[in-house]
N, C-alpha and C positions, 0 to 999 in steps of 0.2 A: 375554360368556360364553366366548369363545375364549381370552382371557387366563387365565381361571380354569382352563380345561382344560389350558393350557400349564403353569401353576404346579403343578397336580396331577400332571402327567406328570413334571415335573422332580423334584418331591418323591418320587414313587414310585421314580424312577431313583436318586436319592441314598440312599433308604432301603435299596436293594438292595446298596449298598456298605458296607464296614466304615468305622469312624470315620475312620481315617487317609486312606482313599481319598476319603471325603466332603470332608474338609478340603483335600486336594490338588485335587480337582475344583473346589471353590468358589474356591480361590486361583488356579487357572489361569483360570477364568472372569473373575475380577476383574482379573487381569493383562492378559488379552486386551482387556477393556473399557478399561483404563487406556492400553494401547498405542494403541488406536484413537483415543482422545481426544487423546493426545499428537500423533498424526499430524495430526489436525484443527488443533490449535494451531500446529503447525509450518507447515502449509499457509497458515493465516491470517496468520502472521507473515511468510511469504515474500510473500504477496500485498500485505501492508501495505508491505513494503520496496520492492516493485516500484512501487507507487503513489506512494510518497514520491520515488523516483528519477525517475519520470515528471514529477511536479510540479516537482522541482528543474530538470529539463531544460526544461520549459515556461517556468518563471520566467526561466531564463538566456536562452532564445530571445527572450522578450518584452523583457527588459532590453536585449539586443543590438539588437533592432529599434528600440526607443525611442532608444537611443544613436545609431544610424545616422540615424534621422529627425531627431534634434536636430542632429547634425553636418551633415546636408544643409541643414537650415533655417538654421543658423548660418553655414554656408559661403556660401550664396546672399546673405545679408544683408551679409556682410563682404567679398564679392568686388568689390563696386562701390565705387569711391573717391568720396568726396563731391566734388561740383563746387564750384569756388570762383568767386565773382563778381569779375570784374575791372572796375574803374571807372577811366576815364582822367580824372584830376583836373587835368591840365595845361591844359585849355581854359579 
């Protein structure tokens, strides 16, 4: 019922204006609504960009950590020289 009362109140206010003022008022209302929606879209776009950047950074950090782990594991394996078996066959 509240929205019906609001609609009726707006209708009464618009009827009190001449035709040009009615059009200007409606156009201004629509423009304000459009501006508000554009602000929401811009904010969502900004949040999406920030999330994408965070994901890129996390991916780069994970890649670097994995690279370091592999380098450490590879380095420990290759740092030891294989031992050779010496046999004295002169006896």
